[in-house]
C-alpha positions in Angstrom: 0.3 18.1 8.8 1.9 14.8 7.8 5.1 15.2 5.8 6.7 11.9 5.1 6.7 8.2 5.9 9.7 6.0 6.6 8.8 2.3 6.7 10.5 0.0 9.2 11.3 -3.5 8.0 12.9 -6.5 9.7 16.3 -7.8 8.8 18.1 -10.9 10.0 21.7 -10.0 8.8 22.6 -6.4 8.5 25.6 -7.2 6.2 23.3 -9.0 3.8 20.7 -6.1 3.9 23.4 -3.5 3.3 24.9 -5.5 0.4 21.4 -5.8 -1.3 20.2 -2.3 -0.8 23.5 -0.4 -1.4 25.1 -2.5 -4.0 22.1 -3.9 -5.9 19.4 -1.2 -5.5 21.7 1.9 -5.3 20.7 3.2 -1.8 23.1 5.0 0.4 23.5 4.4 4.1 22.4 7.2 6.4 23.5 5.6 9.6 24.2 2.4 11.3 23.1 2.1 15.0 24.1 -1.5 16.0 20.8 -3.4 15.4 19.2 -0.5 13.4 20.1 0.6 9.9 18.8 3.6 7.9 19.2 3.9 4.2 18.1 6.5 1.6 17.7 6.8 -2.2 16.3 10.0 -3.8 13.4 11.1 -1.6 12.7 7.9 0.2 14.2 6.5 3.4 13.8 2.9 4.8 14.7 1.9 8.3 15.6 -1.7 9.3 15.5 -3.3 12.7 17.4 -6.5 13.6 15.2 -9.6 13.9 17.5 -12.5 13.9 14.7 -15.1 14.6 12.7 -13.9 11.5 11.6 -16.8 9.3 11.5 -15.2 5.8 8.7 -17.6 4.8 6.6 -16.0 7.4 7.6 -12.4 6.8 4.9 -10.2 5.3 6.8 -6.9 5.4 5.8 -4.8 2.3 6.5 -1.3 1.0 5.0 0.4 -2.1 7.4 2.9 -3.6 6.3 5.4 -6.2 8.6 6.4 -9.0 8.4 8.9 -11.9 10.4 6.6 -14.4 9.5 3.1 -13.8 10.7 1.8 -17.2 14.2 3.2 -16.5 14.3 1.9 -12.9 13.1 -1.6 -14.1 15.8 -1.8 -16.8 18.5 -0.6 -14.5 17.6 -3.3 -12.0 17.5 -6.0 -14.8 21.0 -4.7 -16.0 22.3 -5.1 -12.4 20.9 -8.7 -12.3 18.4 -7.9 -9.5 15.9 -10.7 -9.3 12.3 -9.6 -10.0 9.6 -11.3 -8.1 8.2 -14.2 -10.2 4.7 -12.8 -10.1 5.9 -9.1 -10.2 7.3 -8.4 -13.6 6.6 -4.9 -15.0 3.1 -4.5 -16.2 0.1 -2.1 -16.3 -2.5 -2.8 -13.6 -6.2 -2.4 -13.9 -6.0 0.1 -11.0 -4.1 2.6 -13.1 -0.6 1.8 -12.1 2.4 0.4 -13.9 4.2 -1.8 -11.4 6.9 -4.4 -10.6 8.0 -6.1 -7.4 11.0 -7.8 -5.9 11.9 -9.5 -2.6 14.8 -8.5 -0.4 17.0 -11.1 1.4 14.5 -11.3 4.2 11.4 -11.6 2.0 10.3 -8.0 2.4 8.2 -7.2 -0.7 9.1 -4.0 -2.5 6.6 -2.9 -5.1 7.5 0.0 -7.3 4.7 1.8 -9.1 4.0 4.7 -11.4 0.6 6.2 -12.2 -0.4 5.5 -15.8 -1.1 8.6 -17.8 
């Protein structure tokens, strides 16, 4: 019966979050409800809630996002000068995924993965 999942991540500054996700990662805004933000790209949606007291060094928010063209996505982000996590460059993993990761302005970890064929 489950049909979808929409992660909710903390954000300290909605302007910075929108700038990063809309202008760097290519998401579109769905709606902005004061201290709550909804964005979408392709078939995924991410929700953000305001948490002004968040210490990014203590934030463990994480999302794993599946893709069907990880090489193109990775290159597009590099072309757009998006910083890749220092330990998260594109590589094949022993668990059968090709992955890379990045951190948003609040240290939410976004890992992108594609099943190896």
